[in-house]
Structures are given as structure tokens and as C-alpha cells.
C-alpha positions, 0 to 999 in steps of 0.5 A: 207610379202609384197615382197611375196605378190608382187611376188605372184601377179607377178607370177599369172600375167605372167602365165595368160598372157602366157596361155591367149595368148596360149588360143586365137587361140585354143578357136577361133576354138572351142569356139566362143562367141554367141551374144543374138539376143535381145542384143545391136546391137553394140555387134554383132561385138563380135560374134565369139570372143573366150570365156572360157578364164577364164581358164587361170585366174584360173590356174595362180591364183591357182599356184601362191597362192599355191606357195606363201602359201608354201613359207611362211608357209610350206607344212603343215601350217594352212595357206595352208589349208586356201588357199586350202579351198578358191581354192576349192570354186574358182575352183568348181564354175569355173568348173560349169561355164565351163560346162555352157560355154562348152554346150553353145559355143562348143555344141551350146546349147543355154540354156547351163547348165540348171538353176536348176542343175546349181544352185544346183551345186552352192548350194552344193559348197556353203554349203560344204564350209560353213560347212567346214569353220565353222569347221576349223575356230578359230573364229567360227561363229563370223562375224566382223562388219567394222567401229564398230570394233566388232564381232557378233556371228551368231550362227546357222545362220552362215552357212546359212549366208555364203551360201547366201553370196557366192551364191549372190556374185558369181552370182553378179560377173557373171552379171558384166561380160558383157563389155570388161575388166569390170569384170577383171578390177573391180575385180583387184581393189577389190583384191588390196583393200582386200590385203591392208585391210587384212594387215591393219586388222592384224596390227590393231590386229582385225584379226589373221594373220593365218586367213588373210594371206590365203585371202591376198595371194589369192587376190594377186594371183587373182589380178595378174591373172585378170590383165594378162587376162586383157591384152587381154580382154581390149577393143577391147577384143580378148577373153572373160572369160565366165562363167568359169571365172566370176563364179570362180571370184565371188566364190573365192572373197566371200570365201576369204573375209569370210576366212579373216572375212571381208565378210561385207567389200565386200558389200562396196568394191564390191558395183558395183557387188551388184548394177549390181545384184540389177539392174537385180532383180529390172528390172525383179521384176518391169517387172512382177509386171507392166506386161511389164514396165521397170525401166532401158532401159536394165539390168544389169545396164552397158547395161542401160548406153550403151542404154542411148548413152554412148560408151562401152569405156566410161562405163567401165572406169566409173565403174572402177573409181566407184569401186576405190572410193568404195575401198577407202571408204571401207578401210577408214571405216575399219581403 
């Protein structure tokens, strides 16, 4: 199994590297990134950097994950069905992000995909996933609590819980994508942790191989895809993933964690995503409540550190290190 996981990651890495390299000259002509006027002045130099590069992550991840699943379980295995459910969410959110990027960077419409229809599309995907997974899951509406080693039946609240988890994580990852290599690097670490967690979870007898294996293969493929993209996305970035990539990452991560019954572990391993989202919620709420005052110099919080004088090349490794620590803590709690 471990060999298949490593090969799956390697295949996704190679595909992502090749496709990203091919994307750069094409997207440079078609999809140069716009930089907000109210943004950091140090980011102005990034104007024109090609965006929508997440397409290579999506393609590489899908091909590798499907190939790995077919190799292990055959074309009609349940695990392949699990992979397909995850990939539908992954690609679905990626398509929503693609529409947003297309309108912003190609059609030059600053507003992009308007908020209400964009959220409506996200909601439809999340609800469809929640209902479908509830129907096919052998463990029904039970949610595993890491550290306590118990399952709790959420009953009729299970689908709303899944919908909230998917929407929250999708937009949290989207907010994290603001510095060169940040989202791709953090997500790579999160994926590695979930591969280890999935293997350990099955070995403990708490999880079922038929449930955990689709998630393991997806996380392995996504890790490879992100690392392949990171080759060109590290500072100074030659390409950005755009909403095409960040929304896909968030949706895929949430869906895979839910399929593995490790959705609550995501709160620990993916704590940075949670902090990034909370920093925006706190900033906006406090700004409205106090009629103009701010908690952070700028949100999401990675920009706050930049405003405090840290360089982008310092903030990103710091956030990577924090994520690595969260991954270790999460794995310790699980086992």
C-alpha cells in the first residue's frame, strides 16, 4: 500500500510540474494577475504574474488519484467510488474558482463571479456531497472524535454539519492563498499528515480500510500536485493558483477528511486555515462594530505580519513551520 501511495504522489508531482511549466507562457498572455490598489505596495511587482495555475494541480491530482485507486481496487471497487465522490467536490469547487478567475483576469471584471451566485454554487456542491456521502457511507451519520476514540451519531444534523465543514474549509483555504508558496506549501504538509493519519487510523482498527483508502490516495495525489506546482509558485512566484486552485484545494481536503471520518482532525492539522479565516471574520466584525477600528493591521493574518515589517520570505516559512507543528500535534492526538 505504501508503495502505491508514494507512486501516486510521484505521478501527480510529475504531471503538475509538466503542466505548470506549459501553463506559464500561455497564461502570461491570457491571465495576468491584478493586484488590489488597497493591497500591500510590496505586492505591486506581482502584477501580471499568470494566475489560474491551479488547473495543473487539479489535473495532476485527478489522474494520479484515479490511477492509484484502479490499481489497488479495480475499476468497480468501492474505493474508486469514494475517490470519485471526493474528486467531484474537488473539481466542482475548482470550476467555481475557474469562473471567478476567468471573469477577473481574462474578462477584466473586477468583481469576478458575484458573491451570491458564487456562494450558491458552493452551497449546491456541498449539499450534494453531504447527501450523497450520507447515502453511501457504511458508518452512516457517525462522526469520529480523535483523542477520545469514540463515534458520535449526529443524526439529522449530519448533512448540515458536512455542508458547513466543506464551505468553511473551502473558503478558509481560499483566504490562505495570499503569499508565494503559502497555500501550496501548507496544503502539502496537511496532505502528508492525513496520509499518515489514514494509515494509522486503519491500523488502530478505528477506521475501515474501505473508507480511509480513498482519502489516503487523494491526499497523496494532492500532495504531489501541490509540490509540483510549488516548484514554480515558490518566491518569487512565476505563477499563482488563483481561486481555481485554492477553492479546489479547500473542497477536496474537506471532502477527503469527511470520507475518512477524520473531519474533526482537520481542525487541528489544518489549524492555520482556521486562523486565517477567523482573522478575517474578527477584522470585519470588529470594524463594523467599532465603526472603523481594526484588530489587525490587515487581514487575512499573513498580511498583518507583513504590515508589521516581516518579509514575505519570512512569513511563509513561519506559517509552514506552524503547520508542521499542528500536523505533529494532530497525529499525536489521533494515536
